[in-house]
Residue frames as qw, qx, qy, qz and C-alpha x, y, z in Angstrom:
[[0.545, -0.825, -0.138, -0.059, -3.43, 0.59, -25.06],
 [0.288, 0.758, -0.442, 0.385, -0.35, 2.33, -23.83],
 [0.786, -0.180, -0.508, 0.302, 1.89, 0.52, -21.38],
 [0.528, -0.767, -0.163, 0.326, 3.43, 1.83, -18.22],
 [0.427, 0.787, -0.106, 0.432, 5.68, 4.95, -18.68],
 [0.628, -0.126, -0.366, 0.675, 8.80, 5.98, -16.75],
 [0.005, 0.318, -0.061, 0.946, 7.18, 9.43, -16.42],
 [0.578, -0.551, -0.480, -0.363, 4.20, 8.15, -14.49],
 [0.313, -0.535, 0.537, -0.572, 3.85, 8.79, -10.76],
 [0.681, -0.026, -0.730, -0.043, 4.22, 5.33, -9.11],
 [0.464, -0.518, 0.438, -0.570, 3.31, 4.07, -5.67],
 [0.784, -0.018, -0.619, -0.039, 3.71, 0.77, -3.75],
 [0.746, -0.649, 0.090, -0.117, 3.89, -0.66, -0.36],
 [0.424, 0.690, -0.552, 0.200, 7.66, -0.79, 0.44],
 [0.329, -0.425, 0.761, -0.363, 7.56, -3.12, 3.45],
 [0.118, 0.052, -0.987, -0.096, 7.11, -6.89, 3.63],
 [0.579, -0.353, -0.459, -0.574, 3.58, -8.40, 3.66],
 [0.544, -0.298, -0.714, 0.324, 2.07, -9.13, 7.04],
 [0.361, -0.883, -0.237, -0.182, 1.37, -7.16, 10.20],
 [0.598, 0.059, -0.292, 0.744, 3.87, -4.83, 11.92],
 [0.224, -0.684, -0.383, 0.579, 3.98, -1.73, 13.98],
 [0.114, 0.707, -0.180, -0.674, 5.02, 0.37, 11.02],
 [0.667, 0.358, 0.580, 0.300, 4.46, 0.04, 7.27],
 [0.109, -0.516, 0.247, 0.813, 5.76, 2.21, 4.43],
 [0.590, 0.659, 0.458, 0.087, 4.10, 3.34, 1.26],
 [0.363, -0.410, 0.309, 0.777, 6.45, 5.01, -1.22],
 [0.488, 0.804, 0.329, -0.081, 5.54, 7.36, -4.01],
 [0.447, -0.370, 0.352, 0.734, 7.85, 8.55, -6.78],
 [0.427, 0.673, 0.506, 0.330, 7.38, 10.89, -9.72],
 [0.322, 0.264, 0.063, 0.907, 7.67, 14.45, -10.91],
 [0.193, -0.328, 0.034, -0.924, 6.33, 17.49, -9.02],
 [0.438, -0.363, -0.820, 0.052, 4.69, 15.70, -6.07],
 [0.024, 0.017, -0.408, 0.913, 4.01, 18.91, -4.12],
 [0.556, -0.097, -0.107, -0.818, 0.35, 19.01, -5.07],
 [0.704, -0.066, -0.703, -0.078, 0.09, 15.22, -4.57],
 [0.413, -0.102, -0.681, 0.595, 1.36, 15.65, -1.02],
 [0.171, -0.064, 0.227, -0.956, -0.82, 18.64, -0.30],
 [0.656, -0.136, -0.379, -0.638, -3.98, 16.78, -1.33],
 [0.738, -0.128, -0.658, 0.071, -3.01, 13.74, 0.79],
 [0.547, -0.191, -0.529, 0.621, -1.54, 15.45, 3.77],
 [0.128, -0.929, -0.344, 0.052, -2.98, 18.98, 3.74],
 [0.104, -0.940, 0.277, 0.171, 0.46, 20.42, 3.16],
 [0.794, 0.481, -0.325, 0.181, 3.88, 19.70, 1.80],
 [0.760, -0.585, 0.003, 0.283, 6.48, 18.45, 4.37],
 [0.021, 0.893, -0.419, -0.164, 9.86, 20.37, 4.47],
 [0.729, 0.477, -0.491, -0.025, 12.50, 18.49, 2.49],
 [0.625, 0.198, -0.679, 0.331, 14.08, 15.57, 4.31],
 [0.146, -0.244, 0.591, -0.755, 12.34, 16.35, 7.59],
 [0.176, -0.338, -0.925, -0.003, 9.90, 13.93, 9.28],
 [0.324, -0.163, 0.020, -0.932, 6.45, 15.35, 9.65],
 [0.177, 0.269, 0.893, -0.314, 3.71, 13.84, 11.80],
 [0.326, 0.114, -0.318, -0.883, 0.66, 14.01, 9.52],
 [0.615, 0.263, 0.611, -0.423, -2.89, 12.80, 9.03],
 [0.067, -0.039, 0.797, 0.599, -3.25, 10.89, 5.73],
 [0.448, 0.362, 0.367, -0.731, -6.65, 11.93, 4.36],
 [0.444, 0.343, 0.802, 0.205, -9.15, 10.39, 1.98],
 [0.196, 0.393, 0.515, 0.736, -11.01, 12.15, -0.84],
 [0.293, -0.780, -0.425, -0.352, -13.58, 13.70, 1.44],
 [0.011, -0.702, 0.391, -0.595, -10.95, 14.78, 3.99],
 [0.867, -0.443, -0.010, -0.230, -11.62, 11.93, 6.30],
 [0.245, -0.678, 0.692, -0.017, -8.62, 10.49, 8.24],
 [0.886, 0.201, -0.393, -0.141, -7.17, 7.33, 6.97],
 [0.847, -0.214, -0.303, 0.381, -4.21, 7.09, 9.28],
 [0.230, -0.954, 0.185, -0.045, -1.97, 9.09, 11.58],
 [0.907, -0.038, 0.077, 0.412, 1.70, 8.65, 10.71],
 [0.356, -0.664, 0.275, 0.597, 4.91, 10.18, 9.45],
 [0.666, 0.713, 0.202, 0.092, 5.52, 11.75, 6.12],
 [0.488, -0.505, 0.347, 0.621, 8.97, 12.38, 4.45],
 [0.579, 0.800, 0.131, -0.086, 9.52, 14.40, 1.29],
 [0.583, -0.352, 0.425, 0.596, 12.66, 14.03, -0.81],
 [0.432, 0.814, 0.022, -0.387, 12.72, 16.53, -3.67],
 [0.850, 0.355, 0.169, 0.351, 14.45, 15.70, -6.90],
 [0.773, 0.315, -0.541, -0.107, 17.21, 15.03, -7.60],
 [0.028, 0.446, -0.770, 0.456, 18.30, 14.29, -4.03],
 [0.812, -0.109, 0.293, -0.493, 16.25, 11.13, -3.60],
 [0.638, -0.176, 0.743, 0.095, 16.62, 7.41, -4.22],
 [0.643, 0.504, 0.557, 0.153, 15.02, 7.48, -7.63],
 [0.302, -0.024, 0.262, 0.916, 16.29, 10.96, -8.68],
 [0.184, -0.545, -0.488, -0.657, 12.64, 12.11, -8.77],
 [0.408, -0.431, 0.315, -0.741, 10.47, 13.62, -6.10],
 [0.507, -0.133, -0.851, 0.015, 9.80, 10.85, -3.56],
 [0.509, -0.461, 0.164, -0.708, 7.17, 10.85, -0.86],
 [0.414, 0.017, -0.889, 0.195, 7.47, 8.26, 1.90],
 [0.614, -0.442, -0.065, -0.651, 4.43, 7.56, 4.02],
 [0.264, 0.121, -0.893, 0.343, 5.03, 5.70, 7.32],
 [0.621, -0.345, -0.074, -0.700, 1.74, 4.45, 8.73],
 [0.670, -0.281, 0.602, -0.331, 0.56, 1.62, 10.92],
 [0.068, 0.399, -0.849, -0.341, 1.68, -1.70, 9.46],
 [0.576, 0.218, 0.740, -0.269, -1.57, -3.55, 9.10],
 [0.297, 0.160, 0.748, 0.572, -2.51, -4.77, 5.56],
 [0.102, 0.770, 0.625, 0.078, -5.86, -3.00, 5.68],
 [0.152, -0.880, -0.047, 0.448, -4.45, 0.42, 6.67],
 [0.292, -0.390, 0.557, 0.672, -1.56, 0.19, 4.17],
 [0.285, 0.383, 0.782, 0.400, -4.18, -0.80, 1.48],
 [0.050, 0.884, 0.443, -0.141, -6.22, 2.25, 2.26],
 [0.231, -0.762, 0.207, 0.569, -3.15, 4.53, 2.00],
 [0.357, -0.145, 0.704, 0.597, -2.13, 2.95, -1.19],
 [0.240, 0.617, 0.722, 0.201, -5.59, 3.18, -2.74],
 [0.004, 0.928, 0.229, -0.295, -5.68, 6.88, -1.95],
 [0.294, -0.526, 0.489, 0.630, -2.35, 7.33, -3.70],
 [0.295, 0.194, 0.796, 0.492, -3.80, 5.69, -6.74],
 [0.122, 0.822, 0.548, -0.092, -6.90, 7.90, -6.55],
 [0.127, -0.862, 0.060, 0.487, -4.53, 10.91, -6.63],
 [0.585, 0.747, -0.220, -0.227, -3.11, 9.75, -9.95],
 [0.186, -0.554, 0.809, 0.068, -0.38, 7.36, -9.10],
 [0.871, 0.149, -0.361, -0.299, -0.25, 3.91, -10.64],
 [0.876, -0.412, 0.251, 0.010, 0.90, 0.71, -8.97],
 [0.017, -0.757, 0.622, 0.201, 4.64, 0.32, -9.36],
 [0.876, 0.277, -0.385, -0.087, 6.03, -2.59, -11.37],
 [0.883, -0.398, 0.020, 0.248, 8.38, -5.03, -9.54],
 [0.692, -0.157, 0.151, 0.688, 11.76, -3.27, -9.17],
 [0.327, 0.789, 0.307, 0.420, 10.50, -0.04, -10.73],
 [0.314, -0.945, 0.055, 0.071, 11.91, 2.26, -8.01],
 [0.624, -0.459, 0.445, 0.450, 15.38, 0.81, -8.56],
 [0.589, 0.429, 0.504, 0.465, 14.89, 0.94, -12.32],
 [0.107, 0.958, 0.155, 0.215, 14.20, 4.66, -12.14],
 [0.475, -0.799, 0.260, 0.261, 17.25, 5.12, -9.85],
 [0.681, -0.067, 0.522, 0.509, 19.33, 3.40, -12.59],
 [0.411, 0.679, 0.438, 0.422, 17.75, 5.34, -15.48],
 [0.047, -0.980, -0.053, -0.186, 18.35, 8.63, -13.62],
 [0.572, 0.488, -0.432, 0.498, 22.03, 7.74, -12.87],
 [0.531, -0.690, 0.278, -0.407, 21.56, 7.39, -9.14],
 [0.761, -0.311, 0.569, 0.014, 22.82, 3.81, -9.27],
 [0.299, 0.481, -0.708, -0.422, 24.88, 1.95, -11.84],
 [0.817, 0.011, -0.463, -0.344, 23.99, -1.63, -12.81],
 [0.526, 0.092, -0.758, 0.375, 26.36, -3.28, -10.33],
 [0.113, -0.092, 0.525, -0.838, 24.82, -1.19, -7.50],
 [0.692, -0.032, -0.132, -0.709, 21.29, -1.96, -8.63],
 [0.777, 0.051, -0.623, -0.076, 22.13, -5.63, -8.55],
 [0.315, 0.175, -0.710, 0.605, 23.69, -5.20, -5.15],
 [0.472, -0.216, 0.184, -0.835, 20.31, -4.02, -3.82],
 [0.893, -0.079, -0.268, -0.353, 18.80, -7.45, -4.53],
 [0.651, 0.164, -0.659, 0.338, 21.88, -9.18, -3.11],
 [0.021, 0.235, -0.569, 0.788, 21.55, -7.22, 0.13],
 [0.662, -0.180, 0.130, -0.716, 17.86, -7.91, 0.56],
 [0.940, 0.043, -0.254, -0.224, 18.35, -11.63, -0.18],
 [0.217, 0.574, -0.719, 0.326, 21.57, -12.08, 1.86],
 [0.853, -0.270, -0.420, -0.149, 21.56, -15.35, 3.69],
 [0.735, -0.295, -0.287, 0.538, 24.63, -14.58, 5.92],
 [0.238, -0.898, -0.053, 0.366, 26.22, -11.61, 7.51],
 [0.455, -0.315, 0.502, 0.665, 29.20, -11.94, 5.16],
 [0.308, 0.460, 0.662, 0.505, 26.88, -11.77, 2.17],
 [0.058, -0.923, -0.377, 0.056, 25.22, -8.76, 3.50],
 [0.342, -0.768, 0.176, 0.512, 28.47, -6.96, 4.09],
 [0.438, -0.046, 0.619, 0.650, 29.71, -7.89, 0.61],
 [0.196, 0.702, 0.598, 0.334, 26.47, -6.63, -1.03],
 [0.190, -0.926, -0.181, 0.272, 26.70, -3.36, 1.03],
 [0.443, -0.482, 0.371, 0.659, 30.23, -2.78, -0.26],
 [0.315, 0.271, 0.689, 0.594, 29.01, -3.20, -3.86],
 [0.008, -0.856, -0.515, -0.039, 26.01, -0.89, -3.11],
 [0.271, -0.859, 0.028, 0.433, 28.42, 1.78, -1.87],
 [0.511, 0.838, -0.148, -0.120, 30.26, 1.57, -5.20],
 [0.432, -0.614, 0.627, 0.207, 33.43, -0.39, -4.36],
 [0.705, 0.139, 0.657, 0.228, 32.83, -3.05, -6.99],
 [0.452, 0.858, 0.241, 0.037, 32.00, -0.33, -9.59],
 [0.121, -0.917, 0.351, 0.149, 35.28, 1.40, -8.72],
 [0.598, -0.292, 0.694, 0.274, 37.29, -1.74, -9.30],
 [0.635, 0.498, 0.553, 0.206, 35.67, -2.26, -12.73],
 [0.264, 0.962, 0.064, -0.019, 36.15, 1.36, -13.68],
 [0.287, -0.775, 0.518, 0.221, 39.85, 1.20, -12.78],
 [0.645, -0.026, 0.703, 0.297, 40.33, -2.01, -14.77],
 [0.513, 0.754, 0.389, 0.131, 38.70, -0.33, -17.79],
 [0.035, 0.979, -0.162, -0.118, 40.84, 2.73, -17.48],
 [0.430, -0.572, 0.644, 0.271, 44.09, 0.72, -17.29],
 [0.668, 0.262, 0.660, 0.220, 43.00, -1.52, -20.28],
 [0.400, 0.893, 0.204, 0.037, 42.28, 1.57, -22.36],
 [0.119, -0.902, 0.376, 0.178, 45.67, 3.07, -21.49],
 [0.578, -0.279, 0.712, 0.284, 47.46, -0.15, -22.41],
 [0.624, 0.548, 0.528, 0.177, 45.56, -0.34, -25.72],
 [0.209, 0.974, 0.018, -0.081, 46.51, 3.29, -26.50],
 [0.319, -0.731, 0.550, 0.247, 50.12, 2.69, -25.83],
 [0.643, 0.028, 0.725, 0.246, 50.17, -0.44, -27.92],
 [0.518, 0.736, 0.422, 0.112, 48.44, 1.29, -30.88],
 [0.026, 0.973, -0.180, -0.146, 50.75, 4.28, -30.64],
 [0.458, -0.509, 0.666, 0.298, 53.82, 2.05, -30.79],
 [0.611, 0.277, 0.701, 0.242, 52.42, 0.20, -33.79],
 [0.380, 0.857, 0.344, 0.052, 51.31, 3.36, -35.63],
 [0.139, 0.954, -0.229, 0.133, 54.35, 5.45, -34.92],
 [0.945, -0.170, -0.070, 0.269, 57.34, 3.13, -34.56],
 [0.593, 0.348, -0.086, 0.721, 59.85, 5.78, -35.33],
 [0.192, -0.782, 0.000, -0.593, 58.51, 8.38, -32.90],
 [0.229, 0.190, -0.717, 0.631, 59.87, 8.83, -29.32],
 [0.671, -0.462, -0.197, -0.545, 56.93, 7.34, -27.47],
 [0.576, -0.515, 0.541, -0.331, 57.04, 5.86, -23.95],
 [0.203, 0.366, -0.901, -0.115, 58.95, 2.59, -24.26],
 [0.788, -0.046, 0.345, -0.509, 56.64, -0.36, -24.38],
 [0.189, 0.373, -0.876, -0.242, 58.43, -3.54, -25.29],
 [0.649, -0.100, -0.636, -0.405, 56.66, -6.86, -25.84],
 [0.479, -0.166, -0.786, 0.353, 57.49, -8.35, -22.43],
 [0.041, 0.088, 0.409, -0.907, 56.19, -5.27, -20.57],
 [0.528, 0.002, -0.228, -0.818, 52.95, -5.25, -22.58],
 [0.654, -0.092, -0.733, -0.163, 52.43, -8.93, -22.04],
 [0.318, -0.114, -0.717, 0.609, 53.10, -8.59, -18.29],
 [0.230, 0.088, 0.265, -0.932, 50.65, -5.79, -17.86],
 [0.620, -0.016, -0.423, -0.661, 48.04, -7.60, -19.81],
 [0.592, -0.128, -0.791, 0.084, 48.49, -10.75, -17.80],
 [0.103, -0.117, -0.619, 0.770, 48.14, -8.81, -14.58],
 [0.431, 0.048, -0.023, -0.901, 44.96, -7.23, -15.86],
 [0.660, -0.043, -0.646, -0.380, 43.57, -10.67, -16.85],
 [0.396, -0.110, -0.813, 0.413, 44.31, -11.95, -13.29],
 [0.137, 0.146, 0.403, -0.893, 42.47, -8.96, -11.76],
 [0.556, 0.030, -0.308, -0.771, 39.52, -9.49, -14.09],
 [0.589, -0.083, -0.801, -0.069, 39.32, -13.16, -13.06],
 [0.194, -0.158, -0.677, 0.692, 39.33, -12.12, -9.36],
 [0.309, 0.104, 0.103, -0.940, 36.58, -9.57, -10.04],
 [0.614, -0.033, -0.568, -0.547, 34.45, -12.18, -11.90],
 [0.483, -0.138, -0.831, 0.238, 34.84, -14.60, -8.99],
 [0.004, 0.134, 0.461, -0.877, 33.82, -11.82, -6.61],
 [0.407, 0.048, -0.186, -0.893, 30.87, -10.97, -8.70],
 [0.604, -0.107, -0.722, -0.318, 29.52, -14.55, -8.50],
 [0.193, -0.018, -0.788, 0.585, 29.60, -14.56, -4.79],
 [0.369, 0.025, 0.212, -0.905, 26.37, -12.48, -4.56],
 [0.735, 0.012, -0.374, -0.566, 23.95, -14.89, -6.33],
 [0.626, 0.064, -0.769, 0.115, 25.52, -17.90, -4.57],
 [0.195, -0.026, -0.684, 0.702, 24.85, -16.39, -1.12],
 [0.443, -0.207, -0.049, -0.871, 21.24, -15.42, -1.54],
 [0.561, -0.074, 0.651, -0.507, 18.57, -17.16, 0.34],
 [0.122, 0.035, 0.946, 0.299, 17.38, -20.46, -1.17],
 [0.195, 0.597, 0.769, -0.117, 14.13, -20.30, -3.03],
 [0.061, 0.607, 0.014, -0.792, 14.53, -16.87, -4.47],
 [0.071, 0.145, -0.723, -0.672, 14.40, -18.15, -8.05],
 [0.242, -0.347, -0.838, -0.345, 10.81, -18.28, -9.13],
 [0.156, -0.540, -0.617, 0.551, 9.52, -16.41, -6.12],
 [0.166, 0.796, 0.428, 0.394, 6.99, -13.70, -7.19],
 [0.326, 0.121, -0.190, 0.918, 8.36, -10.22, -6.69],
 [0.065, -0.718, -0.565, 0.401, 6.36, -7.97, -4.48],
 [0.327, 0.797, 0.294, 0.414, 5.18, -4.84, -6.46],
 [0.038, -0.944, 0.120, -0.306, 7.52, -1.89, -5.90],
 [0.794, -0.539, 0.176, 0.218, 10.06, -3.83, -3.98],
 [0.126, 0.847, -0.470, -0.215, 13.62, -2.84, -4.74],
 [0.873, -0.026, 0.460, 0.158, 14.99, -5.58, -6.92],
 [0.432, -0.194, 0.535, 0.700, 17.35, -5.88, -9.93],
 [0.346, 0.492, -0.141, -0.786, 16.24, -3.74, -12.89],
 [0.826, 0.390, 0.358, -0.193, 14.39, -5.33, -15.78],
 [0.730, 0.130, 0.448, 0.499, 16.21, -6.54, -18.98],
 [0.319, 0.879, 0.224, 0.275, 15.48, -3.22, -20.62],
 [0.285, -0.927, 0.235, 0.060, 17.80, -1.51, -18.20],
 [0.719, -0.314, 0.497, 0.371, 20.55, -4.06, -18.92],
 [0.626, 0.518, 0.398, 0.426, 20.21, -3.28, -22.61],
 [0.067, 0.978, 0.068, 0.183, 20.45, 0.41, -21.87],
 [0.571, -0.738, 0.272, 0.236, 23.56, 0.00, -19.75],
 [0.737, 0.012, 0.454, 0.500, 25.47, -1.28, -22.77],
 [0.383, 0.620, 0.322, 0.604, 24.79, 1.99, -24.64],
 [0.303, -0.904, -0.229, 0.195, 25.29, 4.52, -21.85],
 [0.412, -0.643, 0.271, 0.587, 28.84, 5.50, -22.84]]
């Protein structure tokens, strides 16, 4: 039996369990126009909120809410995304979700929306992990730190370190390979100094990277993940990240 595919249309409740004024069901996949038309009676204009009746298979109303359509690639996952904002009771949200499954979606695996964002180059691995840190932040300081990483600040620091390390390696190799050529002067002391400076910056970056997990809410380890909730991608994504370049 074939397992879940990254080309499937997926759906999940995107808000926390319980009762609230508003609940969200999120759908992601390719070419969701027909999906939206069958559920809503039409396709919402891109990125514009539309009040709509969510309808069952016989056309009966399920809920009266707001629909938002984000065509690919300008969406969280990089695919077409349909966001359905209905009343936040578990029965109503369950009815909306079941209708999405009837229309061909499957239930999203834990973290699958963020995994697709990663696979479609909407987020890098550091940003994907920052999503989990932001959700689980126990303090305002932790939330601000996670948001900075989500906005790409930490990735920019790592990218800059990598660039400088590659430049230093190139200069060292050029000096060793062509000792008689007129290459930019790179004496031993300067090379060691630059390398030492990079090591210090790497140590600071590692210390900063450990702050996220240490500031998450207690009890997160071992807590079952809600289906479809945005969490750190699965190990397969980590393996892919090592082969992206």
